[in-house]
N, C-alpha and C positions, 0 to 999 in steps of 0.2 A: 333558494335561501342562499343567505351569500356567507362567502368563507368566514367574517368576521364570528359568527355565529356559531359556526363550530371551533374556532379558536375559542371564545367565551364559556363553551359546555367545558373546556379540560383548565379553566380558570380553578377547580374546584379539586383538590389535591384525593379528596375521596370517590370523587368521580371518574379521576383516571386509573385510584386502583381498581375501582368495577371494571372498566374498560379493559385495564393490562389483563384482570385474571379472567376474564370471558374469551380476550384474543388469545390465551395460551388454552384453551378449551371449555367449549360451551356448557355453561352449568345452569341448575337449576336454582331458582331463587334462595332457597334453604344449604343450597353448597357454598353459593358465596358467602353467605352469612355465616357458617364454617370458616371458610375459610380466613375472610378478613376480621371478621370479630366485629363487625357493624350493627346496628339495633336494623333488625329489618324492616322499618319505617322508612329509616336512609338508605335502605340498598332500595327498596321501593321506589323512590324517590329519583334517585340516580339513573334507573333503569328505564322510568320513565321517560326523562330529559333526550336520554340518549335514543332510545326506541324511534321518540318525535322528529328528531334529527336524523335517522334512515340511518345510523351508525352500530347499529343492533338489530334483531330482528328476532323475534318468538317463534319456536317451533312448533310441531303438533303437539310434542313428550312434553313441552313446557320447559324446554330449555332457552337460553340465551346466548345465541352469537352472533356474531359479528358482522356485520354487510360485507358486501364486496366494498362500496364504501368507504367503511371503518377499517377497513384491511390498508385501501392505499395511505389513509389518511395515516394510522396506526407508524408505518414505515416513513411517513412524515416526520412522526413524533420522534422516533427511534432518532431520525439522524439528527434533528436538535438536541437532544438529549447529550450524544457524542462530539457535536460540536462545541455546544455550550460548555462542557465539560471541559473544555479544550478552548478556551474562547481567543484567549490572549494570544494563541500558536494562528490558528483561522484568522486573527485578525489583523495582523501583521507580517504576513506573507502571501505572496502569490498562488491562489488554488486553481488557475485558469489551467495549468499544468497537467490536472488532474480531469481525467476523460469525464466527462459528465453522466454516463453511463457505469461507472465506476463509482464516481461522486455519491451518488445516490442508494450507496453501498456503505456508506459507512453506521448507518443503524446497526450493521451487523459487528463493530468493532467495538463491543464494547468493555475487552479490558484493554484499549489502544490507555497507552502511556506516554509523554512529554519528559525529554531529557534537555536539559536548558545548559549545560558544563562541554564545553567545548570538548575537552582532554576525553572526557567521559565515555562521549560521544563516539571519539576516534577508538576508544577501548573496545567499545560496544562494538563498531563496524571491524575491527581487527579478530575479537571472538568469534562470532558469527562466519567468517573465513576461515577463521582455523578449527572450530569445530564441527565444520559442515561434513556431510558424509555422502551425501547423495547429491544437491546441485549448490549451483555460486551462480546468482543473474544478477548484473550489476549495470549501474547507469552513474555516470560518473565525469566531470570536467577536470578531474583530478587524478593522477595515480597519491596512495596513501603509501609511503616508501615502506612503511612498516611494515607489511601485509604482503609487498610483492614475492618476497622469497616462498611464503608458504602457499599462496596462489601460483607461484611456477612448480612448486615442489608438486603441489596436486596434481597440473598439466601434464608433471612428466611421467609423473605412476599412470595416466589415466586412468585413475579411481573414485574420479567426481566430472559431471557435467559443469563447464564454466561457459558461461558465453555473457559481451560484455556491450554495451553502445559507449563509443565514445567521439570525442570530435578532434579532428584533424589536427589542431593544433597540441593535445592529449599525449596522443603518437609521437608527435617529433622530437617531445622531450626524450624519449623511453628508447634508450639504446640495449642493446644482448647485454648481460648482467658481466659484471668482469669474470666471475667465478664460471662462468660459462661458457667465457670465450675461445678458448680452448679446445671447447668440444663439438665446435662448427667450423666446416670450411671457410664459410659466408654468412652475409645475413640473409637470403635464400633461404639457406638449409635448416635454421634457425627457424624464422618466418614458420615453413612447412612442417618443421617438428610439433610446432605449438598447433596444427592448424587452425591458423589466425583468420584463414578466409570462411572457415565454416563458421567458425566461434567469435568472431569482435565484427560486429557493423558499426557505420559513421553517420552520426545525428548530426546535422549542420547547426541545430541551435538546441543546447541543453538547458533546462530551465526545472528541472531539479537532478536531482540524484540519491539513487537508491541501492541498496544490497539487500537482496532476500536469497536464502537458504533454508533448508529443510530444518534449520533449529530455531529460524526467528526472522524475521524482516527489520528493517530501517530505511527510514523516509526523512531528506531534506528538501524542502521548497525553498523558492527565491522568495527575496527579500532584500529592496532598494532595488539597486545594479545587478546583483550575483547571489549566487545560490548562499543560505545559510547554514552554516556547517557549525553555530551556535547552539541551535535549537532543530529538535530530530522528533520523529513519533516512533515507536517502537513498542513493538511485541512479539510475541512467541507463540500466540497461538494460531489451529488452523487456519482460521477467515482471514486474518492478518496476512499470514503468510501469501495462502490463495488470491489474495487482494493486490497485496506487490506483483505476484508474477501474472497475472492479468494489467498491471499498468506496463509491468518490463511487454508485453506481449505486444502490446498497442503500438508499444515505439517501436520495438523489433520489425514491424511491418513496417515502419515508415523508414525503419535504416537502410541506408544504401551499402552495398560492397565494398569493403577495404580494399579488395584484390588490386584495380586501376592506380588509388594512393601507393600500394604498396609496390606496386612496378616501377611507378616513378619514382619513387624514392629510391631502389634499388638503380636503375638505370645510372639518378645521381650519383649514387656511392660508386659504381663501376668509374664511371666516367672521372672521379674527382682520385680513387684509387690509381688508372692509370699518368694521371698526372704525377 
């Protein structure tokens, strides 16, 4: 059996509806008729074709169920549905930064939405941080200046788990906030207070940007030469939150300790101060 034969079976919407109905729960012929309101003869024709292609099986109690091959194909089918819904985004961005084992889970993200307004995206990013209560995980190649005070207050209060993956250039661009300068003896005590060694890692190359919290997630992918902050995928469904968390964990394992870099920067600051 050729793969083209399987795809051909789903060129008919009625057959897709029958297949989807059976996938949700095994059903008898009469149950499918009642659910879909399709003539019995047409249901029989769809079932026969699906059974010939080994996409469904008939049980001893006369129920039709999706076969193992059918279940695999259904998962592929779901991925197509999600990606086609946002085809302009997926066709114009670099999707290779999403690990393959997570890309195949796209079919579970049925409520995913796309936003294509830069200022709105920044506001969405800010709201995710501001409204978070349990955790914030972020991967970024730039600081969103407007949300730094919010993050800093949350870290200070120790009320939330915050972890970040950044690149070295980003770290160099950020100093102790002016309003905190008189609260710390030196930069070393500042970094220690924020538990930066435990909560921040460095990625040599960042090809996607995301922020995920218990309130939702937002992800930006690379386009042309850099990350495109003009378009993003966003959702607050638990499936998308978990998906974004898994992307973060994937890269967290690849990140390197920030301690050697900070130590080097602190030595440099001390030398400059002594001069």
